[in-house]
All heavy atoms as a GROMACS GRO file, in nm:
protein
  562
    1MET      N    1  -0.428   0.985  13.199
    1MET     CA    2  -0.366   1.070  13.096
    1MET      C    3  -0.426   1.209  13.104
    1MET      O    4  -0.544   1.226  13.125
    1MET     CB    5  -0.391   1.011  12.957
    1MET     CG    6  -0.342   1.098  12.846
    1MET     SD    7  -0.379   1.036  12.680
    1MET     CE    8  -0.285   0.885  12.671
    2LYS      N    9  -0.342   1.314  13.098
    2LYS     CA   10  -0.384   1.449  13.097
    2LYS      C   11  -0.450   1.495  12.966
    2LYS      O   12  -0.409   1.443  12.861
    2LYS     CB   13  -0.263   1.540  13.131
    2LYS     CG   14  -0.206   1.526  13.267
    2LYS     CD   15  -0.277   1.613  13.358
    2LYS     CE   16  -0.205   1.607  13.498
    2LYS     NZ   17  -0.260   1.702  13.585
    3LEU      N   18  -0.537   1.590  12.979
    3LEU     CA   19  -0.592   1.659  12.856
    3LEU      C   20  -0.509   1.785  12.842
    3LEU      O   21  -0.497   1.859  12.934
    3LEU     CB   22  -0.739   1.690  12.888
    3LEU     CG   23  -0.804   1.778  12.784
    3LEU    CD1   24  -0.823   1.698  12.650
    3LEU    CD2   25  -0.946   1.819  12.830
    4ILE      N   26  -0.455   1.805  12.726
    4ILE     CA   27  -0.374   1.920  12.699
    4ILE      C   28  -0.453   2.016  12.610
    4ILE      O   29  -0.507   1.981  12.502
    4ILE     CB   30  -0.239   1.883  12.629
    4ILE    CG1   31  -0.164   1.781  12.714
    4ILE    CG2   32  -0.156   1.997  12.593
    4ILE    CD1   33  -0.116   1.831  12.845
    5GLU      N   34  -0.448   2.144  12.651
    5GLU     CA   35  -0.508   2.254  12.565
    5GLU      C   36  -0.394   2.337  12.515
    5GLU      O   37  -0.312   2.384  12.594
    5GLU     CB   38  -0.602   2.339  12.649
    5GLU     CG   39  -0.658   2.455  12.574
    5GLU     CD   40  -0.724   2.558  12.664
    5GLU    OE1   41  -0.664   2.595  12.770
    5GLU    OE2   42  -0.841   2.592  12.635
    6VAL      N   43  -0.391   2.355  12.383
    6VAL     CA   44  -0.288   2.435  12.326
    6VAL      C   45  -0.361   2.558  12.258
    6VAL      O   46  -0.446   2.540  12.165
    6VAL     CB   47  -0.208   2.359  12.215
    6VAL    CG1   48  -0.107   2.454  12.150
    6VAL    CG2   49  -0.139   2.241  12.279
    7ARG      N   50  -0.329   2.676  12.300
    7ARG     CA   51  -0.387   2.795  12.240
    7ARG      C   52  -0.275   2.870  12.166
    7ARG      O   53  -0.167   2.882  12.221
    7ARG     CB   54  -0.452   2.892  12.344
    7ARG     CG   55  -0.574   2.834  12.410
    7ARG     CD   56  -0.634   2.935  12.500
    7ARG     NE   57  -0.762   2.885  12.560
    7ARG     CZ   58  -0.854   2.962  12.599
    7ARG    NH1   59  -0.843   3.095  12.600
    7ARG    NH2   60  -0.966   2.908  12.645
    8THR      N   61  -0.308   2.918  12.052
    8THR     CA   62  -0.215   3.002  11.974
    8THR      C   63  -0.275   3.138  11.947
    8THR      O   64  -0.397   3.149  11.934
    8THR     CB   65  -0.170   2.939  11.840
    8THR    OG1   66  -0.296   2.919  11.761
    8THR    CG2   67  -0.107   2.806  11.866
    9TYR      N   68  -0.192   3.241  11.952
    9TYR     CA   69  -0.239   3.379  11.939
    9TYR      C   70  -0.150   3.439  11.826
    9TYR      O   71  -0.030   3.441  11.844
    9TYR     CB   72  -0.217   3.457  12.064
    9TYR     CG   73  -0.284   3.393  12.181
    9TYR    CD1   74  -0.217   3.300  12.264
    9TYR    CD2   75  -0.412   3.427  12.218
    9TYR    CE1   76  -0.276   3.246  12.371
    9TYR    CE2   77  -0.477   3.369  12.326
    9TYR     CZ   78  -0.403   3.280  12.406
    9TYR     OH   79  -0.465   3.226  12.515
   10ARG      N   80  -0.211   3.481  11.721
   10ARG     CA   81  -0.141   3.556  11.615
   10ARG      C   82  -0.191   3.698  11.612
   10ARG      O   83  -0.304   3.725  11.584
   10ARG     CB   84  -0.171   3.492  11.480
   10ARG     CG   85  -0.084   3.549  11.366
   10ARG     CD   86  -0.094   3.465  11.243
   10ARG     NE   87   0.015   3.501  11.153
   10ARG     CZ   88   0.026   3.450  11.036
   10ARG    NH1   89  -0.065   3.359  10.993
   10ARG    NH2   90   0.118   3.486  10.955
   11LEU      N   91  -0.101   3.788  11.649
   11LEU     CA   92  -0.138   3.925  11.675
   11LEU      C   93  -0.114   4.018  11.553
   11LEU      O   94  -0.039   3.982  11.466
   11LEU     CB   95  -0.058   3.975  11.792
   11LEU     CG   96  -0.056   3.888  11.918
   11LEU    CD1   97   0.037   3.946  12.021
   11LEU    CD2   98  -0.196   3.870  11.975
   12LYS      N   99  -0.183   4.129  11.560
   12LYS     CA  100  -0.159   4.234  11.460
   12LYS      C  101  -0.018   4.288  11.482
   12LYS      O  102   0.031   4.292  11.597
   12LYS     CB  103  -0.264   4.343  11.474
   12LYS     CG  104  -0.401   4.302  11.437
   12LYS     CD  105  -0.498   4.420  11.454
   12LYS     CE  106  -0.638   4.378  11.417
   12LYS     NZ  107  -0.729   4.489  11.430
   13ALA      N  108   0.040   4.334  11.377
   13ALA     CA  109   0.175   4.390  11.382
   13ALA      C  110   0.182   4.507  11.492
   13ALA      O  111   0.086   4.588  11.498
   13ALA     CB  112   0.226   4.445  11.249
   14GLY      N  113   0.282   4.500  11.572
   14GLY     CA  114   0.303   4.603  11.672
   14GLY      C  115   0.231   4.583  11.802
   14GLY      O  116   0.240   4.661  11.897
   15CYS      N  117   0.159   4.474  11.819
   15CYS     CA  118   0.086   4.448  11.944
   15CYS      C  119   0.152   4.349  12.036
   15CYS      O  120   0.108   4.324  12.148
   15CYS     CB  121  -0.054   4.388  11.909
   15CYS     SG  122  -0.161   4.507  11.824
   16ALA      N  123   0.266   4.287  12.000
   16ALA     CA  124   0.332   4.179  12.069
   16ALA      C  125   0.370   4.225  12.211
   16ALA      O  126   0.354   4.154  12.305
   16ALA     CB  127   0.445   4.121  11.999
   17ASP      N  128   0.431   4.339  12.222
   17ASP     CA  129   0.484   4.386  12.351
   17ASP      C  130   0.369   4.408  12.450
   17ASP      O  131   0.374   4.369  12.572
   17ASP     CB  132   0.566   4.514  12.342
   17ASP     CG  133   0.699   4.490  12.267
   17ASP    OD1  134   0.744   4.371  12.263
   17ASP    OD2  135   0.752   4.583  12.211
   18ARG      N  136   0.259   4.472  12.408
   18ARG     CA  137   0.140   4.488  12.498
   18ARG      C  138   0.077   4.355  12.535
   18ARG      O  139   0.039   4.334  12.653
   18ARG     CB  140   0.036   4.577  12.430
   18ARG     CG  141   0.072   4.718  12.434
   18ARG     CD  142  -0.041   4.807  12.385
   18ARG     NE  143  -0.099   4.745  12.266
   18ARG     CZ  144  -0.204   4.791  12.195
   18ARG    NH1  145  -0.256   4.903  12.237
   18ARG    NH2  146  -0.245   4.731  12.096
   19PHE      N  147   0.071   4.259  12.441
   19PHE     CA  148   0.010   4.129  12.470
   19PHE      C  149   0.105   4.053  12.571
   19PHE      O  150   0.050   4.000  12.668
   19PHE     CB  151   0.002   4.051  12.342
   19PHE     CG  152  -0.048   3.910  12.365
   19PHE    CD1  153  -0.185   3.888  12.384
   19PHE    CD2  154   0.039   3.796  12.361
   19PHE    CE1  155  -0.234   3.760  12.403
   19PHE    CE2  156  -0.007   3.674  12.382
   19PHE     CZ  157  -0.147   3.650  12.404
   20LEU      N  158   0.234   4.058  12.552
   20LEU     CA  159   0.323   3.988  12.639
   20LEU      C  160   0.310   4.051  12.787
   20LEU      O  161   0.304   3.972  12.876
   20LEU     CB  162   0.469   4.002  12.589
   20LEU     CG  163   0.573   3.935  12.666
   20LEU    CD1  164   0.546   3.786  12.678
   20LEU    CD2  165   0.710   3.953  12.603
   21ALA      N  166   0.307   4.177  12.794
   21ALA     CA  167   0.290   4.240  12.926
   21ALA      C  168   0.160   4.202  12.993
   21ALA      O  169   0.150   4.165  13.115
   21ALA     CB  170   0.302   4.389  12.913
   22ALA      N  171   0.052   4.196  12.918
   22ALA     CA  172  -0.075   4.154  12.969
   22ALA      C  173  -0.076   4.008  13.010
   22ALA      O  174  -0.131   3.974  13.120
   22ALA     CB  175  -0.189   4.175  12.863
   23MET      N  176  -0.017   3.924  12.930
   23MET     CA  177  -0.014   3.782  12.970
   23MET      C  178   0.076   3.757  13.090
   23MET      O  179   0.043   3.673  13.177
   23MET     CB  180   0.035   3.700  12.849
   23MET     CG  181  -0.067   3.680  12.745
   23MET     SD  182  -0.221   3.594  12.799
   23MET     CE  183  -0.159   3.426  12.802
   24GLN      N  184   0.186   3.830  13.105
   24GLN     CA  185   0.273   3.814  13.221
   24GLN      C  186   0.202   3.860  13.346
   24GLN      O  187   0.223   3.804  13.450
   24GLN     CB  188   0.404   3.891  13.194
   24GLN     CG  189   0.494   3.819  13.095
   24GLN     CD  190   0.615   3.896  13.056
   24GLN    OE1  191   0.619   4.022  13.068
   24GLN    NE2  192   0.718   3.832  13.018
   25SER      N  193   0.108   3.955  13.335
   25SER     CA  194   0.027   3.987  13.449
   25SER      C  195  -0.079   3.892  13.478
   25SER      O  196  -0.115   3.867  13.598
   25SER     CB  197  -0.034   4.129  13.426
   25SER     OG  198   0.062   4.226  13.417
   26ALA      N  199  -0.137   3.834  13.375
   26ALA     CA  200  -0.253   3.742  13.386
   26ALA      C  201  -0.208   3.603  13.434
   26ALA      O  202  -0.283   3.531  13.506
   26ALA     CB  203  -0.329   3.736  13.253
   27LEU      N  204  -0.094   3.554  13.387
   27LEU     CA  205  -0.055   3.414  13.418
   27LEU      C  206  -0.051   3.382  13.565
   27LEU      O  207  -0.100   3.269  13.605
   27LEU     CB  208   0.077   3.378  13.345
   27LEU     CG  209   0.061   3.356  13.194
   27LEU    CD1  210   0.198   3.327  13.129
   27LEU    CD2  211  -0.034   3.244  13.167
   28PRO      N  212   0.000   3.466  13.652
   28PRO     CA  213  -0.011   3.433  13.796
   28PRO      C  214  -0.150   3.409  13.849
   28PRO      O  215  -0.178   3.327  13.931
   28PRO     CB  216   0.057   3.551  13.863
   28PRO     CG  217   0.149   3.610  13.762
   28PRO     CD  218   0.076   3.591  13.633
   29LEU      N  219  -0.245   3.487  13.787
   29LEU     CA  220  -0.386   3.471  13.830
   29LEU      C  221  -0.443   3.339  13.779
   29LEU      O  222  -0.522   3.268  13.846
   29LEU     CB  223  -0.474   3.588  13.770
   29LEU     CG  224  -0.432   3.726  13.819
   29LEU    CD1  225  -0.513   3.827  13.741
   29LEU    CD2  226  -0.451   3.741  13.970
   30VAL      N  227  -0.402   3.302  13.656
   30VAL     CA  228  -0.447   3.174  13.594
   30VAL      C  229  -0.395   3.060  13.682
   30VAL      O  230  -0.469   2.970  13.722
   30VAL     CB  231  -0.394   3.168  13.451
   30VAL    CG1  232  -0.422   3.023  13.393
   30VAL    CG2  233  -0.456   3.266  13.364
   31ARG      N  234  -0.267   3.068  13.717
   31ARG     CA  235  -0.202   2.963  13.800
   31ARG      C  236  -0.268   2.957  13.939
   31ARG      O  237  -0.296   2.847  13.994
   31ARG     CB  238  -0.054   2.981  13.818
   31ARG     CG  239   0.013   2.949  13.686
   31ARG     CD  240   0.170   2.964  13.706
   31ARG     NE  241   0.242   2.922  13.584
   31ARG     CZ  242   0.303   3.007  13.502
   31ARG    NH1  243   0.299   3.130  13.525
   31ARG    NH2  244   0.362   2.952  13.395
   32ALA      N  245  -0.299   3.072  13.996
   32ALA     CA  246  -0.354   3.078  14.132
   32ALA      C  247  -0.499   3.024  14.134
   32ALA      O  248  -0.548   2.972  14.239
   32ALA     CB  249  -0.361   3.225  14.180
   33SER      N  250  -0.561   3.024  14.016
   33SER     CA  251  -0.700   2.969  14.010
   33SER      C  252  -0.694   2.814  14.002
   33SER      O  253  -0.800   2.752  14.010
   33SER     CB  254  -0.770   3.026  13.885
   33SER     OG  255  -0.727   2.964  13.769
   34GLY      N  256  -0.576   2.756  13.989
   34GLY     CA  257  -0.567   2.611  13.991
   34GLY      C  258  -0.534   2.552  13.855
   34GLY      O  259  -0.512   2.426  13.841
   35MET      N  260  -0.525   2.632  13.751
   35MET     CA  261  -0.497   2.581  13.621
   35MET      C  262  -0.343   2.549  13.613
   35MET      O  263  -0.266   2.624  13.658
   35MET     CB  264  -0.536   2.680  13.505
   35MET     CG  265  -0.687   2.674  13.487
   35MET     SD  266  -0.738   2.783  13.342
   35MET     CE  267  -0.819   2.908  13.434
   36ASP      N  268  -0.316   2.439  13.546
   36ASP     CA  269  -0.178   2.394  13.527
   36ASP      C  270  -0.122   2.450  13.396
   36ASP      O  271  -0.152   2.403  13.288
   36ASP     CB  272  -0.171   2.241  13.524
   36ASP     CG  273  -0.030   2.188  13.505
   36ASP    OD1  274   0.065   2.270  13.506
   36ASP    OD2  275  -0.020   2.061  13.487
   37VAL      N  276  -0.045   2.561  13.406
   37VAL     CA  277   0.013   2.620  13.288
   37VAL      C  278   0.144   2.551  13.260
   37VAL      O  279   0.238   2.559  13.337
   37VAL     CB  280   0.038   2.780  13.309
   37VAL    CG1  281   0.112   2.839  13.184
   37VAL    CG2  282  -0.088   2.846  13.334
   38VAL      N  283   0.143   2.474  13.150
   38VAL     CA  284   0.262   2.397  13.117
   38VAL      C  285   0.365   2.480  13.050
   38VAL      O  286   0.485   2.476  13.078
   38VAL     CB  287   0.219   2.280  13.023
   38VAL    CG1  288   0.340   2.202  12.974
   38VAL    CG2  289   0.115   2.191  13.088
   39ALA      N  290   0.324   2.574  12.962
   39ALA     CA  291   0.421   2.662  12.893
   39ALA      C  292   0.346   2.781  12.831
   39ALA      O  293   0.232   2.771  12.797
   39ALA     CB  294   0.487   2.583  12.784
   40PHE      N  295   0.422   2.894  12.822
   40PHE     CA  296   0.374   3.010  12.752
   40PHE      C  297   0.494   3.071  12.689
   40PHE      O  298   0.603   3.075  12.751
   40PHE     CB  299   0.310   3.107  12.846
   40PHE     CG  300   0.290   3.244  12.785
   40PHE    CD1  301   0.185   3.262  12.692
   40PHE    CD2  302   0.369   3.350  12.810
   40PHE    CE1  303   0.164   3.383  12.628
   40PHE    CE2  304   0.352   3.475  12.746
   40PHE     CZ  305   0.246   3.491  12.656
   41GLY      N  306   0.481   3.128  12.568
   41GLY     CA  307   0.594   3.191  12.509
   41GLY      C  308   0.565   3.246  12.369
   41GLY      O  309   0.452   3.228  12.317
   42ARG      N  310   0.669   3.293  12.314
   42ARG     CA  311   0.663   3.352  12.179
   42ARG      C  312   0.711   3.250  12.082
   42ARG      O  313   0.800   3.171  12.106
   42ARG     CB  314   0.754   3.477  12.170
   42ARG     CG  315   0.761   3.540  12.030
   42ARG     CD  316   0.845   3.660  12.032
   42ARG     NE  317   0.752   3.776  12.060
   42ARG     CZ  318   0.792   3.889  12.114
   42ARG    NH1  319   0.912   3.910  12.145
   42ARG    NH2  320   0.699   3.983  12.132
   43SER      N  321   0.650   3.241  11.960
   43SER     CA  322   0.692   3.157  11.857
   43SER      C  323   0.835   3.179  11.820
   43SER      O  324   0.881   3.298  11.820
   43SER     CB  325   0.600   3.176  11.736
   43SER     OG  326   0.650   3.109  11.621
   44ASP      N  327   0.911   3.081  11.788
   44ASP     CA  328   1.048   3.091  11.745
   44ASP      C  329   1.055   3.154  11.607
   44ASP      O  330   1.158   3.207  11.571
   44ASP     CB  331   1.121   2.961  11.747
   44ASP     CG  332   1.150   2.907  11.886
   44ASP    OD1  333   1.150   2.991  11.982
   44ASP    OD2  334   1.168   2.784  11.904
   45HIS      N  335   0.955   3.142  11.524
   45HIS     CA  336   0.966   3.181  11.385
   45HIS      C  337   0.870   3.297  11.351
   45HIS      O  338   0.884   3.349  11.236
   45HIS     CB  339   0.940   3.061  11.291
   45HIS     CG  340   0.808   3.001  11.301
   45HIS    ND1  341   0.768   2.917  11.404
   45HIS    CD2  342   0.698   3.016  11.224
   45HIS    CE1  343   0.643   2.884  11.388
   45HIS    NE2  344   0.596   2.943  11.276
   46GLU      N  345   0.784   3.340  11.436
   46GLU     CA  346   0.696   3.450  11.407
   46GLU      C  347   0.687   3.541  11.527
   46GLU      O  348   0.635   3.504  11.631
   46GLU     CB  349   0.552   3.402  11.369
   46GLU     CG  350   0.538   3.333  11.240
   46GLU     CD  351   0.396   3.298  11.206
   46GLU    OE1  352   0.304   3.337  11.281
   46GLU    OE2  353   0.378   3.234  11.102
   47HIS      N  354   0.740   3.662  11.513
   47HIS     CA  355   0.753   3.754  11.628
   47HIS      C  356   0.616   3.787  11.686
   47HIS      O  357   0.602   3.817  11.805
   47HIS     CB  358   0.823   3.882  11.580
   47HIS     CG  359   0.843   3.980  11.690
   47HIS    ND1  360   0.942   3.967  11.789
   47HIS    CD2  361   0.783   4.095  11.718
   47HIS    CE1  362   0.933   4.066  11.872
   47HIS    NE2  363   0.838   4.149  11.837
   48GLU      N  364   0.512   3.790  11.602
   48GLU     CA  365   0.381   3.830  11.650
   48GLU      C  366   0.292   3.715  11.688
   48GLU      O  367   0.168   3.726  11.700
   48GLU     CB  368   0.305   3.911  11.538
   48GLU     CG  369   0.383   4.040  11.502
   48GLU     CD  370   0.390   4.147  11.605
   48GLU    OE1  371   0.301   4.150  11.689
   48GLU    OE2  372   0.485   4.222  11.598
   49SER      N  373   0.348   3.597  11.711
   49SER     CA  374   0.276   3.479  11.745
   49SER      C  375   0.318   3.420  11.884
   49SER      O  376   0.441   3.425  11.912
   49SER     CB  377   0.284   3.366  11.646
   49SER     OG  378   0.227   3.410  11.523
   50PHE      N  379   0.219   3.377  11.966
   50PHE     CA  380   0.247   3.324  12.098
   50PHE      C  381   0.167   3.198  12.114
   50PHE      O  382   0.075   3.168  12.042
   50PHE     CB  383   0.203   3.424  12.206
   50PHE     CG  384   0.283   3.549  12.210
   50PHE    CD1  385   0.264   3.652  12.121
   50PHE    CD2  386   0.387   3.561  12.303
   50PHE    CE1  387   0.342   3.767  12.123
   50PHE    CE2  388   0.466   3.678  12.308
   50PHE     CZ  389   0.447   3.777  12.222
   51TYR      N  390   0.204   3.121  12.217
   51TYR     CA  391   0.130   2.996  12.251
   51TYR      C  392   0.114   2.987  12.405
   51TYR      O  393   0.191   3.046  12.480
   51TYR     CB  394   0.208   2.875  12.202
   51TYR     CG  395   0.346   2.862  12.263
   51TYR    CD1  396   0.365   2.795  12.384
   51TYR    CD2  397   0.458   2.916  12.201
   51TYR    CE1  398   0.488   2.784  12.444
   51TYR    CE2  399   0.583   2.905  12.261
   51TYR     CZ  400   0.599   2.836  12.381
   51TYR     OH  401   0.722   2.832  12.439
   52LEU      N  402   0.008   2.920  12.442
   52LEU     CA  403  -0.024   2.894  12.582
   52LEU      C  404  -0.066   2.744  12.592
   52LEU      O  405  -0.154   2.704  12.512
   52LEU     CB  406  -0.139   2.984  12.634
   52LEU     CG  407  -0.198   2.952  12.772
   52LEU    CD1  408  -0.092   2.972  12.882
   52LEU    CD2  409  -0.315   3.034  12.802
   53ILE      N  410   0.001   2.669  12.674
   53ILE     CA  411  -0.032   2.528  12.686
   53ILE      C  412  -0.074   2.502  12.836
   53ILE      O  413   0.000   2.539  12.930
   53ILE     CB  414   0.086   2.436  12.652
   53ILE    CG1  415   0.130   2.468  12.507
   53ILE    CG2  416   0.052   2.294  12.669
   53ILE    CD1  417   0.263   2.403  12.469
   54ARG      N  418  -0.193   2.443  12.851
   54ARG     CA  419  -0.243   2.414  12.987
   54ARG      C  420  -0.276   2.268  12.987
   54ARG      O  421  -0.318   2.203  12.887
   54ARG     CB  422  -0.361   2.498  13.022
   54ARG     CG  423  -0.325   2.638  13.028
   54ARG     CD  424  -0.442   2.727  13.079
   54ARG     NE  425  -0.543   2.750  12.972
   54ARG     CZ  426  -0.634   2.848  12.978
   54ARG    NH1  427  -0.641   2.929  13.077
   54ARG    NH2  428  -0.723   2.855  12.878
   55ALA      N  429  -0.273   2.205  13.106
   55ALA     CA  430  -0.302   2.066  13.127
   55ALA      C  431  -0.415   2.051  13.230
   55ALA      O  432  -0.421   2.125  13.325
   55ALA     CB  433  -0.182   1.985  13.170
   56TYR      N  434  -0.503   1.951  13.200
   56TYR     CA  435  -0.620   1.923  13.295
   56TYR      C  436  -0.624   1.777  13.308
   56TYR      O  437  -0.587   1.692  13.231
   56TYR     CB  438  -0.747   1.978  13.230
   56TYR     CG  439  -0.744   2.124  13.203
   56TYR    CD1  440  -0.700   2.174  13.079
   56TYR    CD2  441  -0.782   2.212  13.303
   56TYR    CE1  442  -0.695   2.313  13.056
   56TYR    CE2  443  -0.781   2.350  13.276
   56TYR     CZ  444  -0.739   2.396  13.150
   56TYR     OH  445  -0.738   2.535  13.130
   57ASP      N  446  -0.690   1.735  13.421
   57ASP     CA  447  -0.708   1.590  13.445
   57ASP      C  448  -0.820   1.532  13.361
   57ASP      O  449  -0.824   1.411  13.339
   57ASP     CB  450  -0.738   1.566  13.593
   57ASP     CG  451  -0.620   1.593  13.684
   57ASP    OD1  452  -0.505   1.576  13.635
   57ASP    OD2  453  -0.639   1.637  13.797
   58SER      N  454  -0.915   1.622  13.318
   58SER     CA  455  -1.029   1.568  13.241
   58SER      C  456  -1.094   1.687  13.167
   58SER      O  457  -1.070   1.804  13.202
   58SER     CB  458  -1.131   1.503  13.328
   58SER     OG  459  -1.186   1.602  13.416
   59ARG      N  460  -1.185   1.661  13.078
   59ARG     CA  461  -1.265   1.763  13.007
   59ARG      C  462  -1.350   1.840  13.109
   59ARG      O  463  -1.361   1.957  13.101
   59ARG     CB  464  -1.346   1.698  12.898
   59ARG     CG  465  -1.436   1.790  12.826
   59ARG     CD  466  -1.360   1.870  12.721
   59ARG     NE  467  -1.446   1.953  12.644
   59ARG     CZ  468  -1.409   2.071  12.599
   59ARG    NH1  469  -1.286   2.115  12.614
   59ARG    NH2  470  -1.496   2.147  12.531
   60GLU      N  471  -1.404   1.764  13.200
   60GLU     CA  472  -1.488   1.827  13.304
   60GLU      C  473  -1.404   1.926  13.386
   60GLU      O  474  -1.462   2.037  13.425
   60GLU     CB  475  -1.549   1.721  13.397
   60GLU     CG  476  -1.646   1.628  13.327
   60GLU     CD  477  -1.588   1.519  13.235
   60GLU    OE1  478  -1.467   1.490  13.256
   60GLU    OE2  479  -1.660   1.474  13.147
   61GLN      N  480  -1.282   1.900  13.424
   61GLN     CA  481  -1.205   1.987  13.499
   61GLN      C  482  -1.171   2.115  13.419
   61GLN      O  483  -1.177   2.224  13.465
   61GLN     CB  484  -1.070   1.924  13.542
   61GLN     CG  485  -0.986   2.013  13.629
   61GLN     CD  486  -0.844   1.964  13.655
   61GLN    OE1  487  -0.777   1.912  13.560
   61GLN    NE2  488  -0.803   1.971  13.775
   62LEU      N  489  -1.140   2.096  13.282
   62LEU     CA  490  -1.114   2.214  13.195
   62LEU      C  491  -1.237   2.302  13.199
   62LEU      O  492  -1.221   2.423  13.218
   62LEU     CB  493  -1.086   2.157  13.053
   62LEU     CG  494  -1.060   2.262  12.946
   62LEU    CD1  495  -0.970   2.201  12.834
   62LEU    CD2  496  -1.184   2.320  12.886
   63VAL      N  497  -1.353   2.244  13.179
   63VAL     CA  498  -1.474   2.327  13.171
   63VAL      C  499  -1.497   2.402  13.304
   63VAL      O  500  -1.523   2.519  13.309
   63VAL     CB  501  -1.592   2.247  13.130
   63VAL    CG1  502  -1.723   2.321  13.144
   63VAL    CG2  503  -1.582   2.197  12.983
   64ALA      N  504  -1.488   2.332  13.411
   64ALA     CA  505  -1.509   2.384  13.547
   64ALA      C  506  -1.408   2.498  13.578
   64ALA      O  507  -1.449   2.603  13.624
   64ALA     CB  508  -1.505   2.276  13.651
   65GLN      N  509  -1.286   2.472  13.554
   65GLN     CA  510  -1.183   2.568  13.587
   65GLN      C  511  -1.194   2.690  13.492
   65GLN      O  512  -1.183   2.810  13.548
   65GLN     CB  513  -1.043   2.513  13.577
   65GLN     CG  514  -1.013   2.420  13.695
   65GLN     CD  515  -0.868   2.369  13.692
   65GLN    OE1  516  -0.804   2.365  13.591
   65GLN    NE2  517  -0.821   2.326  13.807
   66GLN      N  518  -1.217   2.668  13.372
   66GLN     CA  519  -1.234   2.790  13.281
   66GLN      C  520  -1.356   2.867  13.306
   66GLN      O  521  -1.359   2.989  13.300
   66GLN     CB  522  -1.215   2.740  13.135
   66GLN     CG  523  -1.072   2.703  13.104
   66GLN     CD  524  -1.050   2.676  12.955
   66GLN    OE1  525  -1.137   2.707  12.869
   66GLN    NE2  526  -0.933   2.625  12.920
   67ASP      N  527  -1.464   2.796  13.336
   67ASP     CA  528  -1.591   2.867  13.369
   67ASP      C  529  -1.574   2.952  13.497
   67ASP      O  530  -1.624   3.064  13.500
   67ASP     CB  531  -1.707   2.766  13.384
   67ASP     CG  532  -1.763   2.714  13.252
   67ASP    OD1  533  -1.719   2.760  13.150
   67ASP    OD2  534  -1.844   2.621  13.266
   68ALA      N  535  -1.509   2.897  13.594
   68ALA     CA  536  -1.483   2.970  13.716
   68ALA      C  537  -1.393   3.091  13.696
   68ALA      O  538  -1.410   3.196  13.756
   68ALA     CB  539  -1.424   2.877  13.821
   69PHE      N  540  -1.294   3.074  13.610
   69PHE     CA  541  -1.196   3.178  13.589
   69PHE      C  542  -1.245   3.292  13.502
   69PHE      O  543  -1.232   3.410  13.533
   69PHE     CB  544  -1.063   3.127  13.527
   69PHE     CG  545  -0.957   3.227  13.514
   69PHE    CD1  546  -0.884   3.270  13.626
   69PHE    CD2  547  -0.932   3.287  13.394
   69PHE    CE1  548  -0.783   3.365  13.608
   69PHE    CE2  549  -0.830   3.378  13.383
   69PHE     CZ  550  -0.754   3.419  13.487
   70TYR      N  551  -1.310   3.254  13.388
   70TYR     CA  552  -1.351   3.353  13.287
   70TYR      C  553  -1.489   3.407  13.322
   70TYR      O  554  -1.530   3.508  13.286
   70TYR     CB  555  -1.345   3.302  13.148
   70TYR     CG  556  -1.208   3.267  13.106
   70TYR    CD1  557  -1.169   3.135  13.084
   70TYR    CD2  558  -1.117   3.364  13.083
   70TYR    CE1  559  -1.038   3.106  13.046
   70TYR    CE2  560  -0.986   3.338  13.044
   70TYR     CZ  561  -0.947   3.211  13.020
   70TYR     OH  562  -0.818   3.178  12.983
   0.00000   0.00000   0.00000
């Protein structure tokens, strides 16, 4: 069974476009590092909210991949 990480981002008003551009630049790097990006997007009901969902084989893999990336 996979370990799923769900991150949510609630931004200050007016920051969504910059955040989206930054994430679109960063996601290829995240994927290239080996992390499984399941989904990323904007909330359907809050314009200034986004989500990022990643999957890992284990807690150890999550820690190792995020330590190496960040």
